[in-house]
N, C-alpha and C positions, 0 to 999 in steps of 0.2 A: 504494500500500500504506500503510495507516494504521499509525502507530507505536503502541507500547504506551501512551504518554502520551495520544495522541489517542483510542485505544480507551476509555481510562478517562474522559477529559474529556467525550466525546460518548456515553458508554455508555447514558444514559437515552433518547437519541434512536435509537441503533442498535438498541435492544431492540424498537422499534416495527416490526412486520412491513412496514408501509407505507414505512418509511425504509430500515432495514437498512444494510449496509456501502455498497451502491451509492448510496443516497440521500445518505449522509454524504460520500462521495467526490465526488458531483456538487456539493454545496455548497462543499467545499474547493477545487474547480476553477472556481468561479463568481466573476464580478466584478459587483458591484451598485453602481449610481449612486444616491446619496441627495441630492436637491436640497432644501436647507433643513435646518438643524440646530437648529431651535427646539422647540416643544412636541411636534410629531409626529416630527420627525427624531431627537430624542433617544432615545425608546424604540425606534424602528425601528433605529437604528444599534447600540444596546446589545444588543438581542435578536439581530440578525443577526451581530454579532461573537461573542456568546456561543454561538450555534448553529454557528459555524464557517464562515461564508462566507469564501472564500479572500482576496478583495480587496474593499475598500470604497473607493469614490471619493466624497468628501464635498465638496459645493459650497455655500458660503454667503458672502455679502459683508458680513455684520454682525459686530459685536462683542458680547460678553456684557454685559448691562445688569442692574442690580439688579432691575428689574421683570420680567426673564425668569425669575428663580430660583423663582418660585411654581409653575412648571410644566415648565421645561426642564431635566430631571433629569440631563442629561449634563454640566451646568456647575455650578460651585461659586462661593461668595462670593469666594474667593481669586483666582478667574480673571476677575473683573469687569474689563472693558476689553480682554481678549484676543479675538482673532478666534475666532468660534464653532467654526470648523473645527479650530483648534489646541487649543482646550479639549476638544472632543469626541475628538480623537485621543488626548489624554492619558488620558481616561476609558476609551476602548476598548482602548488598549494595556495599561492596568492590568488590565482585565478578561480579555483574551485576547491575549497578546503574539504569538501566531502569525499573527494577521490582518494582512495587508498593507494599509496605509492610504495613500491618495493624497488630498491636500487641495488645493482651489482656493479661495483667499480672494478671491472676486470675484463680482459679479453678472454672469452670462454672458448675452450677447445670443443671439438665435436662431441665428445662424450657428455660434457656438461650441458651443451646446447640441447642434446638429445633428451636428457633428463628434464631440462627446464621446459621444453616445448610440451611435454606430456601434462604439465600442470596448468596450462592456459587454454583459452578458447580460440584464440586467433593470434597470428604472428604478423607483425609489420617489419619487413626487412628494409632498414635504412642504412645498412652497412656500406662500406666503401671498398670491399675486397671480395674477390670471387670465391675464395676458400670458405668464407663465412656464408655466402649466398648458397653455395652448393650444400654445405652442412645443414643449413636451415631447411633447405628443400627436402633433403633426405629425412630429417627429423619430422617435418610436417606431414609428409606422406606416410611415414611409418605410423604416426599417431593419429592420422586423419584429421589434421588441423588445417584450416584455411591459411594461406600465405599470401599477403599483399606485398608485392615487390615493386620497388621504384629505383630509378637511377637518373642522375642528371649531371651533365658535364658540358663545358663550353656554352653553347646555345641550344643544346639538345637534351630532351628528357624522354623517359618512357615509364609506363606503369602497366602492370599485369596482375591478375589474380589467379593463383593456382589453388584449386579447391578439390582436394581428394574426396570430398563428400559427393562430388559429381563424377559419375562413372567415365564420362568422355572428356574430362578436364585434363589437359596436358600438365606437365610440371616444368620447372625451370630447366631441368636437365634435358627435356625434349627440345628446348630452344638453343641451349649452349652446351658444347662439349667441353668437359674439363681438360685443361691443358692447351686448348686452342684459343682461349679468350685473350683479348688484349687488355692488359691491366693499366688503366689510366686513373689518375686521381686529380682532384681539383687543384692540389698544390703544384701539380706538374702541367696541367692543361688549362686551368682557369675555369671560372663559371660566373655567369651573370646572376647577381643576387636574387631577383624575384623568381628566376627559373626554379630554384629549389623550393620556393614557397608554393608555386603552382603545382609542381609534381607532388610535394608532400601533402598539400591540401586534397589532391585527388586520391592519394593513398588513404588519408583519413576518411574521406567520403566513402570509398569502397569498403573499408573496414566496417563502417557503420551499416552499410547496405547488406553486407554479407551476414553480419550478426543478427540483424532484425529482418532479414529476407525482404528488403525494400528494393523494388524495381529490378532491373537487369544488371548484374555485375559484369565485371571485365573477365570473368572466368572464360577461358578459351579464346581470349582476345589480347592483343598487345596494342596499347594506345601510345602513339609516338607524337612528340611535339617538336617542331622546328621553330624555335622562338625567334629566329632571325626574320622569318616571314609570317609568324604566328599561324602556322598551318598545322592542323592535327591530322594524323592518319590512324585508321583503325584496322588492324590486320587480324585476320582469323588465324588462330594457332591450332594445329592438329596434334593429337597425341601420337607419340612415336611408339609403334607396337614393339620395338626392340629396346625401349628405354630401360636401363637397369634400375631405375628408381620407381617408376609408376606402372611398369608393366607386370608387376606381381613377383619380381625377382629381387627385391631389395635385400641388401645385406642387413642382418640384425645387429644392433648395438646393445651393449649392456647399460 
């Protein structure tokens, strides 16, 4: 049962017939894991906290740096040097003190990620390296947890939803082959500040849609943005019948 304060705080969402009280209660009872509290993770965390996700689990092993502040809006100049998860927790608690926040100030290995994914309802991948992305994908499909994946660099961004609860949904491994990917980071290639805000906001929106079954999600689709021309492309993704992750032959982890 929502309190009067919750009814007021979330009133603009509850007014939507696609959401209503049931959708809001679903979000309040959900736990979402956000891996990476940088350019993408900042808007993801802030919008999910504002929308009323009951518990957020924040994972990041880095500290706030001056060069982060051009785009990582959960952090401030005064919090330079602090762990990003602690800085983000302060921002989120100020925005919505009702949200329960668990922080892990470390870079988790695959086994730790595997165990952590089992404890949440949905994962938002805001990491900046392929090793973490592949590990999260394996864990999500092993535990049948939806994965919202985003990436942004230079003037280009992309978002996809990989949902093992949908039989025909491909996974991240269907799209990228381990070892063949090009590893680029914002520190090496640059990124325009609002781009990560756009992509992170789409990730947050998709997470909310998946959890409350609102509309049509990006499962089975890859949304691509060319910010230089502000053009979006929507590509259909097909499941790879030989995929080692989602074809039924995934390795088991302890």
